[in-house]
C-alpha positions as CSV (number, residue, x, y, z in Angstrom):
1,X,7.8,-39.5,31.8
2,X,9.6,-36.5,32.3
3,X,8.8,-33.2,33.8
4,X,8.8,-29.5,32.9
5,X,9.3,-28.3,36.1
6,X,10.9,-30.6,38.1
7,X,11.3,-28.5,41.3
8,X,7.7,-28.8,42.2
9,X,8.1,-32.4,43.0
10,X,10.0,-31.3,46.4
11,X,6.2,-30.6,47.3
12,X,6.0,-34.7,47.7
13,X,7.0,-34.1,51.1
14,X,3.5,-33.0,51.8
15,X,2.4,-36.4,52.0
16,X,3.8,-36.9,55.1
17,X,0.9,-34.4,56.7
18,X,-2.1,-36.7,56.3
19,X,0.0,-39.7,58.1
20,X,0.9,-37.5,60.7
21,X,-2.6,-36.4,61.4
22,X,-3.6,-39.9,61.4
23,X,-1.2,-40.6,63.9
24,X,-2.1,-37.5,66.6
25,X,-4.4,-38.4,69.1
26,X,-5.7,-35.6,71.5
27,X,-6.1,-36.2,75.3
28,X,-9.5,-36.0,76.8
29,X,-10.2,-32.0,77.8
30,X,-12.6,-30.6,80.2
31,X,-12.1,-33.0,83.2
32,X,-14.8,-32.7,85.8
33,X,-14.2,-33.9,89.3
34,X,-17.1,-35.1,91.6
35,X,-16.7,-35.3,95.1
36,X,-18.6,-38.9,95.3
37,X,-15.7,-40.6,92.9
38,X,-13.0,-39.2,95.1
39,X,-12.3,-42.2,96.8
40,X,-12.1,-44.2,93.8
41,X,-9.1,-45.5,92.0
42,X,-7.8,-42.8,89.7
43,X,-7.2,-44.5,86.3
44,X,-6.2,-42.4,83.0
45,X,-8.6,-42.4,80.2
46,X,-8.3,-45.5,77.8
47,X,-6.8,-43.9,74.4
48,X,-5.4,-45.5,71.3
49,X,-1.6,-46.1,70.8
50,X,-0.2,-43.0,68.7
51,X,1.7,-45.2,66.0
52,X,-1.8,-47.1,65.2
53,X,-3.5,-45.9,61.8
54,X,-7.5,-46.7,62.1
55,X,-8.6,-45.7,58.7
56,X,-6.1,-47.0,56.2
57,X,-8.5,-46.2,53.1
58,X,-9.1,-42.3,54.0
59,X,-5.3,-42.0,54.5
60,X,-4.4,-43.5,50.9
61,X,-6.9,-41.3,49.4
62,X,-5.6,-38.1,51.2
63,X,-2.1,-39.1,50.2
64,X,-2.5,-40.1,46.7
65,X,-4.4,-36.8,46.3
66,X,-1.4,-34.7,47.4
67,X,0.7,-36.6,45.2
68,X,-1.4,-36.0,42.2
69,X,-1.4,-32.2,42.9
70,X,2.0,-32.0,43.0
71,X,2.8,-34.1,40.1
72,X,0.4,-31.7,38.0
73,X,2.3,-28.6,39.1
74,X,5.5,-30.4,38.2
75,X,4.0,-30.3,34.2
76,X,4.5,-34.1,33.2
77,X,4.9,-34.9,29.6
78,X,6.1,-38.0,27.5
79,X,9.1,-37.4,25.4
80,X,8.5,-38.5,21.7
81,X,10.7,-38.5,18.5
82,X,10.4,-34.9,17.9
83,X,12.3,-34.1,21.0
84,X,15.3,-35.5,19.6
85,X,15.3,-32.7,16.7
86,X,14.9,-30.1,19.4
87,X,18.1,-31.1,21.2
88,X,20.1,-29.9,18.0
89,X,21.7,-26.6,17.9
90,X,19.0,-24.0,16.0
91,X,20.0,-22.7,12.5
92,X,20.3,-19.0,12.2
93,X,20.1,-17.0,9.2
94,X,21.5,-13.8,7.8
95,X,20.0,-11.3,5.7
96,X,21.9,-8.8,3.4
97,X,19.9,-5.9,2.7
98,X,21.7,-3.7,0.4
99,X,20.7,-0.1,-0.7
100,X,20.5,0.3,-4.4
101,X,18.9,3.6,-4.6
102,X,20.4,6.8,-6.4
103,X,22.3,8.1,-3.5
104,X,24.7,5.3,-3.7
105,X,26.2,6.4,-6.8
106,X,28.3,9.1,-4.9
107,X,32.0,8.5,-5.3
108,X,33.2,5.1,-3.7
109,X,29.8,4.3,-1.7
110,X,29.2,1.4,-4.0
111,X,32.8,-0.1,-3.6
112,X,32.2,0.1,0.1
113,X,28.7,-1.4,0.1
114,X,30.3,-4.5,-1.9
115,X,33.1,-4.8,0.3
116,X,31.2,-4.9,3.6
117,X,28.9,-7.2,2.0
118,X,31.7,-9.7,1.0
119,X,33.2,-9.5,4.6
120,X,29.5,-10.5,6.1
121,X,29.6,-13.5,3.7
122,X,33.0,-14.6,4.7
123,X,32.4,-13.9,8.6
124,X,29.2,-15.6,8.7
125,X,29.1,-19.0,10.4
126,X,25.5,-19.9,9.4
127,X,24.9,-21.5,6.4
128,X,21.8,-19.7,5.6
129,X,22.5,-16.2,3.8
130,X,19.8,-14.5,1.9
131,X,20.3,-11.4,-0.4
132,X,18.0,-8.7,-1.1
133,X,18.3,-5.0,-2.4
134,X,16.0,-2.0,-2.1
135,X,15.3,1.4,-3.2
136,X,11.7,2.4,-3.5
137,X,10.4,-1.3,-3.5
138,X,12.2,-4.6,-2.0
139,X,13.8,-6.7,-4.5
140,X,14.9,-10.5,-3.6
141,X,18.4,-11.2,-5.3
142,X,18.3,-14.7,-3.3
143,X,15.3,-15.2,-1.3
144,X,14.8,-16.6,2.0
145,X,13.5,-19.8,0.5
146,X,16.8,-20.7,-1.5
147,X,18.9,-20.0,1.1
148,X,18.5,-23.5,2.8
149,X,21.7,-24.9,1.7
150,X,24.9,-26.1,3.1
151,X,28.0,-23.8,3.7
152,X,30.4,-24.8,1.0
153,X,33.0,-23.0,-1.0
154,X,30.8,-23.0,-4.4
155,X,28.2,-21.6,-2.3
156,X,30.3,-18.8,-1.0
157,X,31.5,-18.1,-4.6
158,X,27.9,-18.1,-5.9
159,X,27.0,-15.4,-3.5
160,X,29.8,-13.3,-4.1
161,X,28.9,-13.6,-7.7
162,X,25.5,-12.4,-7.2
163,X,27.1,-9.2,-5.3
164,X,29.2,-8.6,-8.2
165,X,26.1,-8.5,-10.6
166,X,24.4,-5.5,-8.3
167,X,24.6,-1.9,-9.5
168,X,23.1,1.3,-7.7
169,X,19.9,2.6,-9.8
170,X,18.5,5.8,-10.0
171,X,15.4,5.3,-7.7
172,X,14.7,7.1,-4.4
173,X,15.1,5.3,-1.3
174,X,12.0,3.8,0.8
175,X,13.9,2.1,3.9
176,X,10.5,2.0,5.7
177,X,8.7,-0.2,2.9
178,X,12.0,-2.5,2.6
179,X,11.9,-3.2,6.1
180,X,8.6,-3.8,6.8
181,X,8.3,-6.2,3.8
182,X,11.2,-8.1,4.8
183,X,9.8,-8.3,8.7
184,X,6.7,-9.8,7.1
185,X,8.4,-12.3,5.1
186,X,10.1,-13.4,8.3
187,X,6.9,-13.5,10.2
188,X,5.4,-15.7,7.3
189,X,8.4,-18.0,7.8
190,X,8.3,-18.1,11.6
191,X,4.6,-19.2,11.4
192,X,5.8,-22.8,10.3
193,X,8.8,-22.7,12.8
194,X,7.7,-25.1,15.8
195,X,10.1,-23.5,18.1
196,X,8.9,-19.8,17.5
197,X,12.4,-18.6,17.8
198,X,13.2,-18.0,14.0
199,X,12.6,-14.3,14.2
200,X,15.5,-14.1,17.2
201,X,17.8,-16.2,15.4
202,X,17.8,-13.8,12.1
203,X,20.1,-11.1,11.5
204,X,19.5,-8.3,9.1
205,X,22.6,-6.7,7.9
206,X,21.8,-3.3,6.3
207,X,24.4,-1.8,4.2
208,X,23.2,1.8,3.4
209,X,24.4,5.2,3.4
210,X,21.6,5.9,5.7
211,X,20.6,9.4,3.9
212,X,18.1,12.0,5.4
213,X,16.1,11.7,2.2
214,X,14.8,8.1,2.8
215,X,11.3,7.5,3.3
216,X,10.3,5.9,6.7
217,X,6.5,6.4,6.6
218,X,5.7,2.7,6.3
219,X,7.2,2.0,9.8
220,X,4.4,3.9,11.4
221,X,1.7,1.8,10.3
222,X,3.6,-1.3,11.2
223,X,4.4,-3.1,14.6
224,X,8.0,-3.9,14.6
225,X,8.6,-7.6,15.9
226,X,10.6,-7.2,19.6
227,X,12.6,-10.3,18.6
228,X,13.7,-9.1,15.3
229,X,16.9,-6.7,15.3
230,X,18.7,-5.0,12.4
231,X,22.7,-4.4,12.4
232,X,23.3,-1.4,10.6
233,X,26.3,-0.8,8.6
234,X,26.0,3.0,7.6
235,X,28.6,4.0,4.9
236,X,30.1,7.7,4.5
237,X,31.1,9.2,1.5
238,X,34.7,10.5,1.0
239,X,33.3,13.8,0.1
240,X,30.1,14.9,1.9
241,X,29.2,18.0,-0.3
242,X,26.3,17.7,-2.3
243,X,23.4,19.8,-3.8
244,X,20.5,18.7,-6.5
245,X,18.0,20.1,-8.8
246,X,14.2,20.0,-8.7
247,X,12.0,21.2,-11.6
248,X,9.1,22.9,-10.0
249,X,7.2,24.4,-13.2
250,X,7.5,24.8,-17.1
251,X,5.5,27.6,-18.6
252,X,4.1,27.8,-21.9
253,X,7.1,29.9,-23.0
254,X,9.8,27.1,-21.8
255,X,10.7,29.2,-18.9
256,X,11.3,26.7,-16.1
257,X,11.2,27.6,-12.5
258,X,13.9,25.3,-10.4
259,X,14.7,24.6,-6.6
260,X,18.2,23.9,-5.6
261,X,18.7,22.0,-2.4
262,X,21.9,21.7,-0.6
263,X,22.8,18.9,1.9
264,X,23.3,19.9,5.6
265,X,26.6,18.7,6.0
266,X,27.8,20.3,2.8
267,X,30.9,22.9,2.8
268,X,29.8,24.2,-0.6
269,X,27.5,27.1,-1.0
270,X,28.1,28.7,-4.2
271,X,26.8,27.6,-7.2
272,X,26.4,28.0,-10.8
273,X,23.1,26.9,-13.1
274,X,23.0,27.1,-16.7
275,X,21.3,25.4,-20.2
276,X,23.4,23.1,-21.6
277,X,22.7,22.8,-25.3
278,X,25.5,20.6,-26.2
279,X,27.9,18.4,-24.1
280,X,30.0,21.1,-21.9
281,X,28.6,24.2,-23.6
282,X,26.5,26.0,-21.4
283,X,24.5,29.2,-22.0
284,X,22.3,31.8,-19.8
285,X,24.2,30.6,-16.6
286,X,23.3,32.3,-13.0
287,X,25.0,32.2,-9.9
288,X,23.0,31.2,-6.9
289,X,24.1,31.3,-3.0
290,X,22.2,28.3,-1.1
291,X,23.0,27.9,2.5
292,X,23.7,24.3,3.8
293,X,20.8,22.5,4.7
294,X,18.4,25.0,2.9
295,X,17.1,25.3,-0.7
296,X,16.5,28.3,-2.8
297,X,13.9,29.0,-6.0
298,X,15.0,30.2,-9.1
299,X,13.1,31.2,-12.3
300,X,15.7,30.7,-15.1
301,X,15.7,32.7,-18.1
302,X,13.3,32.0,-21.1
303,X,15.0,30.0,-23.7
304,X,13.9,31.7,-27.0
305,X,15.6,28.8,-29.4
306,X,13.2,26.8,-31.6
307,X,14.9,23.3,-30.3
308,X,13.9,22.6,-26.7
309,X,16.8,22.8,-24.2
310,X,17.6,19.1,-23.3
311,X,18.7,19.6,-19.7
312,X,19.8,22.2,-16.9
313,X,23.2,21.8,-15.3
314,X,24.3,22.3,-11.8
315,X,28.1,23.2,-11.3
316,X,30.2,23.7,-8.3
317,X,28.8,20.6,-6.7
318,X,31.4,17.1,-6.6
319,X,28.7,15.1,-6.6
320,X,27.5,14.6,-9.9
321,X,24.6,12.1,-10.2
322,X,21.7,14.8,-9.2
323,X,23.1,17.8,-11.0
324,X,20.9,17.9,-14.1
325,X,17.5,18.4,-15.2
326,X,15.8,17.2,-18.5
327,X,13.3,19.3,-20.0
328,X,10.3,18.5,-22.0
329,X,7.4,21.3,-23.0
330,X,4.2,20.2,-22.8
331,X,2.5,19.8,-26.3
332,X,-0.6,22.4,-26.4
333,X,-3.0,19.6,-28.0
334,X,-5.7,20.9,-30.7
335,X,-9.2,19.6,-29.7
336,X,-12.2,19.6,-32.4
337,X,-15.9,19.9,-31.0
338,X,-18.9,19.3,-33.1
339,X,-22.1,20.5,-32.2
340,X,-25.2,19.2,-34.2
341,X,-27.5,22.3,-33.2
342,X,-29.1,25.2,-34.7
343,X,-26.8,28.1,-35.5
344,X,-27.7,31.2,-33.8
345,X,-24.9,33.8,-33.4
346,X,-25.4,36.0,-30.3
347,X,-28.8,34.4,-29.3
348,X,-29.1,33.4,-25.8
349,X,-32.2,31.5,-26.7
350,X,-29.7,29.2,-28.5
351,X,-28.1,26.1,-27.1
352,X,-24.9,26.9,-29.3
353,X,-24.6,30.1,-27.8
354,X,-23.5,28.6,-24.3
355,X,-22.1,25.4,-25.6
356,X,-19.3,27.4,-27.8
357,X,-18.5,29.8,-24.9
358,X,-18.2,26.7,-22.6
359,X,-15.0,25.4,-24.4
360,X,-12.6,28.5,-24.7
361,X,-9.3,28.1,-26.1
362,X,-6.6,28.3,-23.3
363,X,-2.8,28.1,-23.2
364,X,-3.0,24.3,-22.6
365,X,-5.3,23.6,-25.5
366,X,-6.6,24.8,-28.7
367,X,-10.4,24.5,-29.4
368,X,-12.0,23.8,-32.8
369,X,-15.8,24.2,-32.3
370,X,-17.8,23.4,-35.0
371,X,-21.8,23.9,-35.4
372,X,-23.2,21.4,-37.9
373,X,-26.8,22.5,-38.7
374,X,-29.6,21.0,-40.5
375,X,-28.5,22.6,-43.7
376,X,-24.7,22.6,-42.9
377,X,-22.3,20.5,-45.6
378,X,-22.1,17.2,-43.9
379,X,-19.1,16.2,-41.9
380,X,-16.2,14.3,-43.0
381,X,-15.8,12.0,-39.9
382,X,-12.7,10.4,-41.6
383,X,-10.8,13.7,-42.4
384,X,-11.2,15.1,-38.9
385,X,-10.4,13.8,-35.3
386,X,-13.1,14.7,-33.1
387,X,-12.9,14.5,-29.6
388,X,-16.5,15.5,-28.4
389,X,-19.9,15.8,-30.1
390,X,-22.9,17.5,-29.0
391,X,-26.5,17.0,-30.2
392,X,-29.2,19.2,-29.4
393,X,-31.5,18.6,-32.6
394,X,-33.1,15.9,-34.2
395,X,-30.4,14.2,-36.6
396,X,-30.9,13.5,-40.1
397,X,-30.2,9.5,-41.1
398,X,-26.9,10.2,-42.5
399,X,-25.7,12.3,-39.6
400,X,-26.9,9.3,-37.3
401,X,-24.6,7.0,-39.0
402,X,-22.1,9.3,-38.8
403,X,-22.5,9.6,-35.1
404,X,-23.0,5.9,-34.5
405,X,-19.4,5.1,-36.3
406,X,-18.2,8.0,-34.0
407,X,-19.1,5.7,-31.0
408,X,-18.0,2.8,-32.4
409,X,-14.9,4.3,-32.8
410,X,-14.6,5.0,-29.0
411,X,-16.0,8.5,-29.1
412,X,-18.0,10.7,-26.3
413,X,-21.3,12.1,-27.3
414,X,-23.7,14.1,-25.1
415,X,-27.3,14.4,-26.4
416,X,-29.8,16.7,-24.8
417,X,-33.6,16.2,-25.0
418,X,-35.2,19.4,-26.0
419,X,-38.4,18.0,-27.6
420,X,-40.1,14.5,-28.3
421,X,-38.4,14.7,-31.9
422,X,-35.2,14.1,-30.4
423,X,-36.3,11.1,-28.8
424,X,-35.9,9.5,-32.5
425,X,-32.3,10.5,-32.7
426,X,-31.7,8.8,-29.0
427,X,-33.3,5.4,-30.1
428,X,-31.3,5.6,-33.1
429,X,-28.2,5.8,-31.2
430,X,-29.0,3.7,-28.1
431,X,-30.9,1.0,-30.0
432,X,-29.7,1.0,-33.4
433,X,-33.5,1.0,-34.3
434,X,-33.4,-2.8,-35.0
435,X,-35.5,-4.0,-32.2
436,X,-39.0,-1.9,-31.9
437,X,-40.0,-3.5,-28.6
438,X,-37.1,-2.1,-26.6
439,X,-37.2,1.8,-27.6
440,X,-37.0,4.3,-25.2
441,X,-40.1,6.5,-24.3
442,X,-40.2,10.0,-23.5
443,X,-43.1,12.1,-21.6
444,X,-43.7,15.4,-20.7
445,X,-44.2,15.5,-17.0
446,X,-46.4,17.6,-15.0
447,X,-43.8,20.1,-13.1
448,X,-45.4,22.5,-10.5
449,X,-43.0,25.3,-10.3
450,X,-39.2,23.7,-11.0
451,X,-37.4,20.5,-10.5
452,X,-34.0,19.8,-8.8
453,X,-31.3,17.6,-9.3
454,X,-30.7,14.7,-6.8
455,X,-29.2,11.2,-6.2
456,X,-26.3,12.6,-7.8
457,X,-23.5,10.0,-8.3
458,X,-20.5,11.8,-7.0
459,X,-18.2,9.0,-7.9
460,X,-18.4,9.1,-11.5
461,X,-16.0,11.4,-13.5
462,X,-18.9,13.6,-14.3
463,X,-19.4,15.0,-10.7
464,X,-16.0,14.4,-9.2
465,X,-15.0,18.0,-9.3
466,X,-18.2,18.5,-7.2
467,X,-17.3,16.0,-4.6
468,X,-15.8,18.8,-1.9
469,X,-18.5,20.2,0.4
470,X,-18.3,23.7,-0.8
471,X,-19.3,22.7,-4.5
472,X,-21.6,19.9,-4.0
473,X,-24.6,22.0,-3.6
474,X,-26.9,21.8,-6.6
475,X,-30.3,23.0,-4.7
476,X,-29.8,26.3,-6.8
477,X,-29.9,24.8,-10.1
478,X,-33.7,24.6,-11.2
479,X,-35.1,22.9,-14.3
480,X,-38.5,24.5,-15.7
481,X,-38.9,21.7,-18.4
482,X,-37.5,18.4,-18.9
483,X,-38.3,14.9,-20.5
484,X,-39.4,11.9,-18.6
485,X,-37.4,8.9,-19.7
486,X,-38.6,5.2,-19.6
487,X,-35.7,2.7,-20.6
488,X,-36.4,-0.8,-21.3
489,X,-33.9,-3.4,-19.6
490,X,-32.4,-4.6,-22.9
491,X,-30.5,-1.4,-23.2
492,X,-27.8,-1.4,-20.4
493,X,-27.4,1.9,-18.7
494,X,-26.3,3.9,-15.3
495,X,-28.1,6.8,-14.0
496,X,-25.9,9.7,-12.9
497,X,-28.3,12.2,-11.5
498,X,-32.3,12.0,-11.0
499,X,-34.9,14.7,-10.3
500,X,-36.6,15.2,-7.2
501,X,-39.6,13.5,-8.9
502,X,-37.2,10.2,-9.5
503,X,-37.1,10.9,-13.0
504,X,-33.5,10.0,-14.4
505,X,-31.9,13.6,-15.4
506,X,-28.4,12.3,-16.6
507,X,-27.4,8.7,-18.0
508,X,-24.4,7.1,-19.3
509,X,-25.0,4.4,-22.0
510,X,-22.2,2.5,-23.2
511,X,-22.1,1.8,-26.9
512,X,-18.9,-0.6,-27.8
513,X,-16.0,1.5,-27.0
514,X,-17.9,5.0,-27.2
515,X,-20.1,6.7,-24.3
516,X,-23.4,8.1,-24.9
517,X,-24.3,10.8,-22.2
518,X,-28.2,11.6,-22.1
519,X,-29.5,14.9,-20.5
520,X,-33.2,14.8,-20.1
521,X,-33.4,18.7,-20.1
522,X,-32.0,21.6,-22.1
523,X,-29.7,24.1,-21.1
524,X,-31.3,27.3,-22.4
525,X,-32.7,29.8,-20.0
526,X,-36.0,28.7,-21.7
527,X,-35.5,25.1,-20.2
528,X,-33.5,25.5,-16.9
529,X,-30.6,27.6,-15.2
530,X,-28.0,25.0,-16.0
531,X,-26.4,27.2,-18.7
532,X,-26.3,30.3,-16.6
533,X,-25.1,28.3,-13.4
534,X,-21.2,27.6,-12.4
535,X,-21.8,24.1,-12.7
536,X,-22.5,24.4,-16.6
537,X,-18.4,25.0,-17.9
538,X,-17.0,22.4,-15.6
539,X,-19.5,19.6,-16.4
540,X,-19.2,20.1,-20.1
541,X,-15.5,19.9,-19.7
542,X,-15.6,17.0,-17.7
543,X,-17.5,15.1,-20.4
544,X,-14.9,16.3,-22.8
545,X,-12.3,14.7,-20.8
546,X,-13.9,11.5,-20.8
547,X,-12.4,11.0,-24.2
548,X,-8.4,9.8,-23.6
549,X,-7.4,11.8,-26.5
550,X,-8.5,14.9,-25.3
551,X,-6.7,14.6,-21.7
552,X,-3.9,16.9,-21.2
553,X,-0.9,14.4,-20.9
554,X,2.2,15.9,-18.9
555,X,5.6,15.6,-20.1
556,X,7.5,15.5,-16.9
557,X,8.0,12.7,-14.8
558,X,10.3,11.4,-11.7
559,X,12.1,8.1,-11.7
560,X,9.8,4.9,-11.2
561,X,6.6,6.9,-12.1
562,X,4.1,5.8,-14.3
563,X,3.3,7.3,-17.5
564,X,0.0,6.8,-19.3
565,X,0.0,6.4,-22.7
566,X,-2.8,7.3,-25.3
567,X,-4.6,4.2,-26.9
568,X,-3.2,3.1,-30.4
569,X,-4.0,0.5,-32.4
570,X,-0.5,0.5,-34.0
571,X,2.8,-1.4,-32.4
572,X,4.9,1.5,-30.1
573,X,8.0,1.4,-29.5
574,X,9.6,3.7,-26.8
575,X,13.1,4.7,-26.9
576,X,14.9,5.0,-23.9
577,X,18.0,7.5,-22.6
578,X,20.5,4.9,-23.2
579,X,19.4,4.2,-26.8
580,X,17.6,1.0,-26.1
581,X,14.0,0.4,-27.6
582,X,11.0,-1.3,-25.7
583,X,8.2,-2.7,-27.7
584,X,5.0,-2.3,-26.0
585,X,1.8,-4.0,-27.0
586,X,-0.9,-1.9,-28.9
587,X,-3.4,-2.0,-26.0
588,X,-0.9,-1.4,-23.3
589,X,-1.9,2.0,-21.9
590,X,0.8,2.3,-18.7
591,X,4.6,2.6,-19.2
592,X,6.4,2.1,-16.0
593,X,9.9,1.4,-17.0
594,X,11.3,4.6,-16.1
595,X,14.0,3.7,-14.6
596,X,16.8,6.3,-16.3
597,X,16.8,9.9,-16.1
598,X,16.5,11.6,-19.6
599,X,14.2,12.1,-22.4
600,X,11.9,9.0,-23.7
601,X,10.3,9.1,-27.3
602,X,7.1,7.1,-28.0
603,X,7.2,6.3,-31.5
604,X,4.5,4.0,-33.8
605,X,6.0,1.0,-35.5
606,X,5.4,2.8,-38.8
607,X,5.4,6.5,-38.5
608,X,8.4,8.9,-38.0
609,X,9.0,11.4,-36.2
610,X,8.2,10.6,-32.5
611,X,4.5,10.7,-31.6
612,X,5.3,12.0,-28.1
613,X,8.3,12.8,-26.1
614,X,8.7,12.9,-22.2
615,X,11.3,13.5,-19.7
616,X,12.2,11.8,-16.5
617,X,14.1,13.1,-13.6
618,X,15.8,12.0,-10.4
619,X,13.6,12.4,-7.1
620,X,14.8,15.5,-5.2
621,X,14.8,13.6,-1.9
622,X,18.0,11.6,-3.2
623,X,19.6,14.8,-2.8
624,X,19.1,15.1,1.0
625,X,22.6,13.0,1.7
626,X,23.1,14.1,5.2
627,X,23.0,11.4,7.9
628,X,19.4,10.2,8.9
629,X,18.8,10.4,12.9
630,X,18.9,6.6,14.3
631,X,16.6,7.5,16.8
632,X,13.8,8.2,14.2
633,X,13.7,4.6,13.4
634,X,14.1,3.7,16.7
635,X,11.1,5.7,17.9
636,X,9.2,3.8,15.2
637,X,10.4,0.2,16.8
638,X,13.3,-0.7,15.0
639,X,15.9,-2.5,17.4
640,X,19.4,-1.8,16.0
641,X,22.8,-3.5,16.9
642,X,26.1,-2.5,17.1
643,X,27.5,-3.1,13.6
644,X,30.6,-4.3,15.6
645,X,28.7,-6.8,17.4
646,X,29.4,-10.7,16.3
647,X,26.7,-12.4,15.2
648,X,27.2,-15.4,17.3
649,X,26.7,-13.0,20.3
650,X,23.3,-12.3,19.2
651,X,22.2,-16.1,18.9
652,X,20.8,-17.9,22.1
653,X,21.9,-21.2,23.1
654,X,20.8,-24.5,21.9
655,X,19.4,-25.1,25.8
656,X,16.9,-22.0,25.1
657,X,15.4,-23.4,21.8
658,X,15.1,-27.1,23.5
659,X,13.4,-25.6,26.3
660,X,11.1,-23.9,24.1
661,X,10.2,-27.3,22.3
662,X,9.7,-28.8,25.6
663,X,7.2,-26.1,26.3
664,X,5.4,-26.7,23.5
665,X,5.4,-30.5,23.6
666,X,4.0,-30.2,27.1
667,X,1.4,-27.7,26.1
668,X,0.2,-30.5,23.7
669,X,-0.3,-33.4,25.8
670,X,-1.3,-31.3,28.8
671,X,-1.4,-34.3,31.3
672,X,-1.6,-31.9,34.2
673,X,-5.4,-31.1,33.5
674,X,-6.0,-34.8,34.0
675,X,-4.3,-35.4,37.2
676,X,-5.9,-32.5,38.9
677,X,-9.4,-34.0,37.9
678,X,-8.5,-37.2,39.5
679,X,-7.1,-35.3,42.4
680,X,-10.2,-33.5,42.6
681,X,-12.4,-37.0,42.5
682,X,-10.3,-38.5,45.1
683,X,-10.8,-35.6,47.3
684,X,-14.7,-35.8,46.7
685,X,-14.3,-39.6,47.6
686,X,-12.5,-39.1,50.5
687,X,-15.0,-36.4,51.8
688,X,-17.8,-38.8,51.5
689,X,-16.1,-41.7,53.0
690,X,-14.9,-39.5,56.1
691,X,-18.5,-38.3,56.7
692,X,-20.0,-42.1,56.6
693,X,-17.2,-43.4,58.9
694,X,-18.1,-40.3,61.3
695,X,-21.7,-41.0,61.6
696,X,-21.2,-44.7,62.1
697,X,-19.0,-43.9,64.9
698,X,-21.6,-41.7,66.6
699,X,-24.4,-44.2,66.3
700,X,-22.1,-47.0,67.9
701,X,-21.2,-44.4,70.9
702,X,-24.9,-43.9,71.5
703,X,-25.8,-47.4,71.1
């Protein structure tokens, strides 16, 4: 048996106290002298000898209780095989965390980073080295689980080879995310550590330029472990001058507005911006003065040439990595909207009058609005790409087939119920008219005055633009007439809004890839205030955007940003700025490999020229290359150590770890609890025995 706090055993001396109490006898007190006894011979009262113990059993119980209490405070435990492992020297681990963001491309920064990393590998005594890089995300080059290996020449060479394969990229710097994710991995590793000291024996070697544009927001939401520290190796560029460009807007006339940012420690303040049509051929240059630590917004001259300008160049700055902006003007889409209604020019009693005016052509889109009346020639669906269909009259059989095919191809259709005859068209589109037992029924409800919308689903795309409190008031939108709908369970649908009589007002029915929206009311003034309200135009255009092909696709992105691609059945190829091609699946809608600045071209497998082109530029935060305030991260809880401090000085001695394991072993056994229970039991027995002996002595005295 061993003791965690053996000094408490000194208290075993207290066992002598019961023995002393048993030996001490008091002389009688309060002696009274009587006159009748003065002539008798004085004889002292008879007492027992001091060295004689009368109650050995009571003495044994009291002494044993004291010994047990003292032993409990000494925290006894039994050693086992695990304790032998605890006596060994704890292994420390070193994590190389290297910055690979775009700002590391400045002059000789990357060479300095590799030199510093190689020195750490050579000088680190422990045999555990993990390698991580970071920009906008943390990347494991040699994860923690692979760092459990013995130190040898081959392992050193392998670690150095890993460093030689690294290169800085073009993404922004998110230092906060890198540190928090790495600390979370170490905390997970510490869960399986019986000593709980793995965080104390971990050294994070942070190699970075520590630029002011680094993002640190993630640290404010993370509780940094007190035992974990970071050794900062801050790199400094040979030339501190740096300025960067950011594209703010590009209007319809291809006239860009840009922002020029000058670093706080820069010495250069005069720059030149110009279009670069060909390499080293600059046109329409402008002189710009930007004081250090400030920025300037400049509207460049419009580019009148038919060919888009590939990029804008900043001159006068020695750091070239952020001196370019690639331009790609947005493409103005041509959208076709077909309305199966009754043509009535300039008649406000017609639904077509309001529908046509709800979709004006703008600088961002060109609208082709076609009205198909009962007597109009049939629509050639295969010859025209239709982005939205509106139905406000009863459809002929051939028209119903066209709308059904359009829904099967993923189209969006809005059908309004003006009368009972439009119910037939709804049943044919929603049920294929094959199951006569699953038909939609409509009735004309009795309305006393008007009805209002309620139970509006503001999470749906149709109503999301009205989520703000100042736009969500629909109480001024009144309906004089509508159709009551009774939908069978066989038709899957979702009610987006109801009338205050709980009848469905707007519902969505999904048909294959398409969407059928049904309004149980009309929008002419004879039926409701919908067409005259401020909700009409936004809602109809929101329905148009439900079609993915009708949405405006942006053409300017930043490095690492996700690009949403239109749905295409054909295999697509994306040509990157380094002239490599990436093959995409036919149903892939997101492209995330925007890792290089420049122009990207989306091409189909068989068609040329490219169907779409977009530009990717650098994040402007990388241009803020002045040093980041170290106190900013320390205020968020990160513990930094001096870069000149040796690793061994941070490690705790083996005795600390051995003591930690002993504490854990003693806590598992908890023998002290049983000792205290036995001591309390003995004291209880001693109390009963002492009371019994006292009562017996009194009875004898009386007798």
